[in-house]
C-alpha positions in Angstrom: 130.2 178.0 146.0 132.5 180.5 147.7 131.9 182.4 150.9 134.1 185.3 149.9 136.8 184.5 152.3 140.4 185.2 151.2 143.3 184.2 153.4 142.2 183.6 157.0 138.6 184.1 158.0 135.8 182.7 160.0 132.4 181.3 159.3 129.4 181.3 161.7 127.9 178.1 163.0 124.6 179.1 161.3 126.3 179.4 157.9 127.9 176.0 158.2 124.6 174.4 159.3 122.7 176.1 156.5 125.2 175.3 153.7 125.7 171.7 154.8 129.3 171.1 153.7 130.5 167.8 152.3 133.3 167.7 154.9 134.7 169.8 157.8 138.4 170.2 158.6 139.1 171.5 162.1 142.3 172.7 163.6 143.2 171.4 167.1 145.8 172.9 169.5 146.4 169.6 171.3 145.3 171.2 174.6 141.7 172.2 174.5 140.6 175.1 176.7 137.1 175.6 177.8 135.8 178.4 175.6 132.8 179.4 173.5 134.8 178.6 170.4 135.6 175.0 171.4 132.1 174.4 172.7 130.7 175.6 169.3 132.6 172.9 167.5 130.6 170.3 169.6 127.2 171.9 168.9 124.5 169.4 167.8 123.6 171.7 164.8 127.1 171.3 163.5 127.1 167.6 163.9 123.8 167.3 162.0 125.0 169.5 159.1 128.1 167.4 158.2 127.7 163.8 157.0 128.8 161.2 159.5 132.5 160.5 159.4 133.2 163.6 157.3 135.0 165.6 160.0 138.7 165.6 160.6 140.6 167.4 163.3 144.3 168.1 162.5 146.7 169.3 165.1 147.7 172.9 164.5 151.4 172.1 164.6 151.1 170.1 161.4 149.9 173.0 159.3 150.5 176.3 160.9 153.8 176.8 159.1 155.3 175.5 155.9 157.7 173.0 157.6 158.3 169.4 157.0 155.3 168.6 159.2 153.1 169.9 156.4 153.7 166.6 154.5 152.0 164.7 157.4 149.0 167.1 157.2 148.7 166.4 153.5 149.0 162.7 154.0 146.2 162.8 156.6 144.0 165.0 154.4 144.5 162.7 151.4 143.5 159.7 153.4 140.5 161.6 154.8 139.4 162.6 151.3 139.7 159.0 150.0 137.2 157.9 152.6 134.6 160.4 151.6 131.8 159.6 149.2 131.7 161.5 145.9 130.2 165.0 146.2 126.5 165.1 145.4 124.6 167.6 143.2 127.5 168.8 141.1 129.6 170.0 144.1 133.3 169.7 143.5 
């Protein structure tokens, strides 16, 4: 199921909660500032919509540019995916 996003985009908290994703990948700056955006990522509705343990936060510096740090991001994502249960209901 696609949301119609190409390239960079955003998805509302309501959309995520309604669609109930199998996993959630978050970017982290390393220094968290108090803002509505960072508070939204801690919202109880978001926590309820994603299965327990199916959230990973990757530091932005690992994947903002195609540098050698991208390999570390891929390694972390592969390990994260290996821990997830198989998708249910035909999701891939």
